[in-house]
matplotlib code that plots the C-alpha trace (Angstrom):
import matplotlib.pyplot as plt

x = [16.7, 16.7, 18.2, 21.4, 21.1, 24.0, 25.9, 24.9, 28.0, 31.2, 33.9, 36.5, 39.9, 42.8, 44.3, 41.1, 40.9, 41.7, 44.1, 41.3, 39.5, 42.7, 43.0, 39.4, 39.7, 42.7, 40.8, 37.7, 39.6, 41.8, 39.3, 37.5, 40.3, 41.8, 38.7, 36.0, 32.7, 29.0, 27.7, 31.2, 32.3, 29.2, 29.6, 33.3, 32.3, 31.1, 34.1, 32.2, 29.4, 31.6, 33.7, 30.7, 29.0, 32.2, 32.5, 28.8, 29.0, 32.2, 30.4, 27.4, 29.6, 32.0, 30.6, 27.0, 25.5, 24.0, 26.1, 27.6, 25.5, 22.3, 23.4, 24.1, 20.7, 19.1, 21.1, 19.9, 16.3, 17.0, 18.7, 15.7, 13.2, 14.9, 15.8, 19.3, 21.4, 24.8, 23.9, 22.8, 25.9, 28.1, 26.5, 25.1, 28.4, 29.3, 26.0, 26.7, 30.2, 28.9, 26.4, 23.2, 21.7, 21.7, 18.0, 17.3, 19.4, 17.7, 14.2, 14.9, 16.4, 13.2, 11.0, 9.6, 9.6, 12.3, 11.9, 13.9, 15.2, 16.8, 14.2, 16.6, 17.2, 13.4, 12.9, 15.4, 13.6, 10.1, 11.0, 12.8, 10.0, 7.3, 9.1, 9.6, 6.2, 4.0, 6.4, 6.0, 6.7, 3.6, 3.6, 3.7, 6.7, 8.4, 7.8, 9.0, 12.2, 12.8, 12.4, 14.7, 17.2, 17.0, 16.6, 20.1, 20.1, 16.7, 17.9, 21.1, 19.1, 16.9, 19.9, 21.4, 18.2, 18.2, 21.8, 21.5, 18.3, 20.2, 22.9, 20.3, 18.6, 21.9, 22.8, 19.4, 19.2, 22.6, 22.5, 25.6, 26.7, 27.5, 31.0, 31.3, 30.4, 28.5, 24.8, 22.2, 21.5, 17.9, 14.9, 12.5]
y = [-13.2, -16.7, -19.6, -20.9, -24.3, -26.7, -26.5, -29.4, -29.5, -28.7, -26.8, -28.9, -28.8, -27.8, -31.2, -32.8, -30.9, -32.7, -31.1, -29.6, -28.4, -26.8, -24.9, -23.8, -22.9, -20.6, -19.0, -18.3, -17.3, -14.7, -12.0, -12.9, -12.2, -15.7, -17.5, -19.6, -19.4, -19.5, -21.1, -21.6, -23.7, -25.9, -26.0, -26.8, -30.5, -30.4, -28.9, -28.4, -26.6, -24.3, -23.4, -22.4, -20.6, -18.7, -17.7, -16.6, -14.8, -12.9, -11.9, -10.6, -8.7, -7.2, -7.6, -6.4, -3.0, -2.7, -0.4, -2.1, -0.2, -1.2, -4.8, -4.8, -3.3, -6.1, -8.7, -7.2, -7.5, -11.1, -11.9, -10.5, -12.2, -15.6, -14.7, -15.6, -14.3, -15.2, -13.5, -10.4, -10.5, -10.8, -7.9, -5.2, -3.6, -3.5, -1.9, 0.8, 1.4, 1.7, 4.4, 2.7, 4.8, 3.2, 3.9, 2.0, -1.0, -1.0, -0.8, -3.7, -5.7, -5.1, -6.1, -2.6, -0.6, 2.0, 5.7, 6.4, 9.7, 8.1, 6.9, 4.3, 2.7, 2.7, 1.1, -1.7, -2.3, -2.3, -4.6, -7.0, -7.1, -7.5, -10.3, -12.1, -11.5, -11.9, -14.2, -11.8, -8.2, -6.2, -4.1, -0.8, -1.9, -3.4, -0.3, 2.0, -0.1, 0.0, 3.8, 4.3, 1.6, 0.4, -3.1, -4.4, -3.4, -4.9, -8.2, -8.1, -7.2, -10.2, -12.4, -11.0, -11.7, -15.3, -16.0, -14.6, -16.5, -19.7, -18.5, -17.9, -21.2, -23.0, -21.1, -21.8, -25.5, -26.3, -24.0, -22.0, -20.2, -16.6, -16.1, -17.2, -14.4, -12.3, -11.8, -12.9, -9.8, -10.6, -10.5, -13.5]
z = [19.7, 18.1, 20.0, 18.3, 16.8, 16.5, 13.3, 11.1, 8.9, 10.7, 8.9, 7.3, 9.0, 6.7, 7.0, 5.8, 2.5, -0.7, -3.1, -5.1, -2.0, -0.8, -4.1, -3.9, -0.2, -1.0, -3.9, -1.8, 1.3, -0.4, -0.9, 2.4, 4.8, 4.7, 6.0, 4.4, 6.4, 5.9, 2.8, 1.3, 4.2, 3.6, -0.1, 0.3, 0.7, -3.0, -4.9, -8.2, -6.5, -4.4, -7.4, -9.5, -6.6, -5.9, -9.6, -9.7, -6.3, -7.4, -10.6, -8.7, -6.3, -8.9, -12.4, -12.4, -13.3, -9.8, -7.6, -4.5, -2.0, -3.8, -4.0, -0.2, 0.4, -1.6, 0.3, 3.6, 2.4, 1.5, 4.8, 6.7, 4.5, 5.1, 8.8, 7.8, 10.8, 9.3, 6.0, 7.9, 10.1, 7.0, 5.1, 7.5, 8.3, 4.6, 3.7, 6.3, 5.0, 1.5, 2.6, 3.4, 6.3, 9.7, 10.1, 6.9, 8.0, 11.5, 10.0, 7.7, 10.6, 12.6, 9.7, 9.1, 5.9, 6.0, 5.3, 2.1, 0.8, -2.2, -4.8, -6.2, -2.8, -2.3, -5.7, -4.8, -1.5, -3.0, -5.9, -3.6, -1.0, -3.6, -5.3, -2.0, -0.6, -3.7, -5.7, -8.6, -9.5, -10.4, -13.6, -11.7, -9.6, -12.7, -14.8, -12.0, -11.7, -15.5, -15.4, -12.4, -12.9, -16.5, -17.8, -17.2, -13.5, -12.9, -14.4, -12.3, -9.2, -9.6, -10.1, -6.9, -5.0, -6.3, -5.5, -2.0, -1.4, -2.2, 0.2, 2.9, 2.4, 2.7, 5.8, 7.4, 6.3, 7.8, 10.8, 9.8, 12.9, 13.2, 14.8, 18.4, 20.9, 18.4, 19.3, 16.9, 14.9, 13.9, 16.1, 16.0]

ax = plt.figure().add_subplot(projection="3d")
ax.plot(x, y, z, "-o")
ax.set_aspect("equal")
plt.show()
């Protein structure tokens, strides 16, 4: 397990928030159990950025053609690719609750290719890994994704991968901590 690094940007205390930051904090915290953590806690220091990121993130969670369980699968692939422990911590349980098999989650966590019984899940995994590893999607992978998922879902999936890569980079760059007492979920 990775050694925890000191958080580079401490969370803002409620009394340190400007009026606009307080409004944004409340808007972001509402659907997240009353807390603002991870990248949003970092971005909170830049109100325009956090506002747009929250809008885009909400759209990707609730407004795309990609079913929620497939979105969470793509986020786990992203978290593992970037070794973003907080991102993994924030999404692994949700992926499981939405029906992603525990064996698939554990294989991704360990950096291994999972055994899939669902061809759509396998397509999401393969496209995501290929895009991360090769920086491109080959014609066979792309054509398979179009056939299985359709163009709209492929576009939405790539947008999800891009957004959560930005999240992972933010988390890693600023050493966003996982909650105190929780073990680091990702092996080195």
